N, C-alpha and C positions, 0 to 999 in steps of 0.2 A: 479474591473473588470466590464466593461460595458456588460450588457446582451443584446443579440439580441432579440428584441421584435417583429420582423417580421418573417413570415414563411420562412424557408429556403428550400433547395431542398428536396423533399420527405415529406414536411410538409403541413398541412392545418391549416387555421384559421377558427374556427367554432364559431357561436354565438348561445346562448340559453337564455332563460329567457327574451325574448323581446329585445335581444341585450345587456342586462345588463352584461352578462358574456361572455367574449371572451376567447376561448380556443385553444391554439396551440397543435397540435397532429401530430404524424407521420402516414403517409398513411399505412405503412407496420407494424407499431407497435401496441401495445394494445391501443384500442380506447374506451372511456367511453360509457356506454349505458344509458338507462333511469333509471336503478336501483339506482344509487347514488343520482339522482335528487329526486326520490321518497323518499329515505331514509332521505335526508336532511329536506324535508318538514315534514315528519312523526316525526322526532326527535323534531322539534321546536313546531309543532302544537298539537302533541298527546303525547309527552313524556317529556315536560317541559324543553327542551334544549334551551330555549330562553335567558338564562343567566347562568353565572358560567363558569369556565375554561373547555374547551372542547378539546378532542384529537381525531383526525382522524387516525385510524390505517391502514396503507397501502393506502396512499392518491393517488397513481398513478400520473396523470397529475395535481392533485390538485382540481378536480372538486367539491368535497364536500365542502372544505373551501371556494371556490369561490362562490358557490351558497349560502352558509350560510352567507357570508359577503355581497356580492353585492345585493342579492335578499331579504334575510331574516334579515339583519341588525345585524348579530352577530359579535362579536369581541373576542379577547383573545382565539384564536384557535391555537393549535399546530398540525402539520401534520407530520406523520412519514412515510418514504418511504425507502424501501430496495434497489431497483434497481437504479443504478447511472444515467442511461439515463432518466428514468421517474422522478427522483428527479430533474434533470436539467430542464426538461420540466415544472415541478411544480414551480420551482423557477422563470422561465421566465413568467409563467402565473400569478403568484402572483404579479409581478411587472407590467406586462401588464395591469392587472385589478386594479392597484394602491391599493393593499391590504396588502402591506408590514408592515403597522402599526398594522394590525389586525391579521395577520397570521405569525406564526413562523414555519419554516420548519426544520425538523431534519432528517438526513439520518441515518438509522439503522435498525436493525432486531427486530421485535416485540417479538421474543423469548428471547431477552436480555434486556428487558425494566428495569429490576432491576438495571442494570448498567447505565441507562440513566436518570431515573426520581426517585425521592423519592416516597415511597408508599403513596397512597392516594392523589396524586397530582391533580386529575381532578374530576369535578362534573359529567361530561358526557364523554363517549367514544362512538364513532361511528365507524362502520366497515362494508365495503362491501367486504367480504373475498373471496378467491377462492372457487368456488362452487363445483368443481369436485374432487372426491377422486383421489388420486395419480394414481390408476390403472384404473379409469373409462374413457372409450372412447379413441379415438385416440388423442394423445398428439400433440399440435401444434408444427410445426417445428421452429417457432419463440420462442426463449427462453423467451423474454419479455412477449409474450402472454401466454406461458405455465405457467410461474410463477404466472401470474395474475389470471389464470383460474383454474389451478390444484393445489392440496395441495402438492406442491413440497417443497417450502421453509417454509411453515407452514401448520398445520392442525387445525381443529376446536378447539380441546382442547388447543392448543397454543394460539389461539386468545382469548378464554374465560379466560384462566389463566392470560394473560397479562392484560385484562380488570379488572379482580378481584383485581389484584395488584395495578393498577393505580387509581381505583375509591375510592372516600371517602365513608365512611359508608352511605348507602341510596343513593349513586350515581347511575346513570343509564347507562346501555349499550343499544345502539340501533343498530340493525343489519338488513340487508336484506339477505335472504337465500332461497334456493330452498324449496318449500312447501313439496316436496317429502322427505326432510331430517328434517322436523319439529320435529318429535319425537326424533331424535338423538340430535338435538339442545337443546331441553328442558332438556333432560337427562344430557348433558354435563354442561349446565348452573347450574342445581341444585346440581351437584356434587361439584361445586365451590361456592356454597352459593349465586348464582344469581337467584332470583326468577322472572319468567315471570310475567309481570304486564299488558301489553297491547299488543294485537296481531291484525294485519290486514292482511287478505289474499288478494293477488293481482291476478286478473284474466285477461287473454289476451282479452277475451270477456265475456259478461254476461252469455252466455250459455256454457262456457268451464270451465274445472277444474282450480283451482288456480295453478299458476306456481311458485309464490314467496310468501314469508311471510315477513312482516315487524314486528319486535318484539322489545319490550322495556322490559328489565329486571332490577330489582333493587337489589343492593348488600345488602344482609341481610334483604330483604323485606319479608313480609308475603305473604302467598298464597291467592291471591285475584285478579284473572285474569279477565280482560275486553276484550271481543272479539268485535272489531269494525265492522261496516258494511264493506263489501268487497269493494275494489278499483278495478274498471274496467278500463282497459287501452284503449281499442279500442271500438268505436261505431259500428254501423251496417257496415259501410265502414271500412274494416280492415286497410286501409291506413290513417284513421283519428282518432285522439285521442278523448276521451270523454271530456266533458267540464271541468271536474275536473283536468284531466291531462294537458289539454291545458293551464289551468290557471297557472300550475307549469312551463311549458316549454316555453310558449308564452310570 
């Protein structure tokens, strides 16, 4: 079946990473943010995810595999997505970016990974999971957006349990998550024998509290946490990125 690689009605074609990554998205559907781009770079440069089999849990339109492959030179990536419309977009984006030799897409539910992959199949797992608890805030009327943003189809323990099953011993899980839920995240990780190894807080501006945390945890690792210098997204002009972020997206 021939895939349509041009934007259709209600779709956009967006470019990031200096035009190296082209992304088809729906105007009214869930659209990727800066967070997965930060996560991909963190995983490769701070968490050792530059080689070995890698799985992206909940890939959406495929943004993390695309950045890893086109910008960061990764291959042997598997990407799992639950929602059929987002899976279809991811498939088109993989072919649009000529990444079909490096990225394998699987449609399925991360809560059922035991039926899809053997235990210990991956050296690295990445995830940009839903940030909002099921009951937190007003739920989006778009089912696609609601599933991506709220813990409806999966909750934090589901994500960590899937990663713990999928990772080899000493394998690494990399996540981006709200800083306000950092304590909860560490608690759940340790319950499933994933020990936080590297943390980097993400601030919207240098003078504002962190909004996000980038975290690398190791399966069966020892307690030896490194807290990296903060990542600041915006410079004095709130519409301009800092040099570090510009280097990732530009």
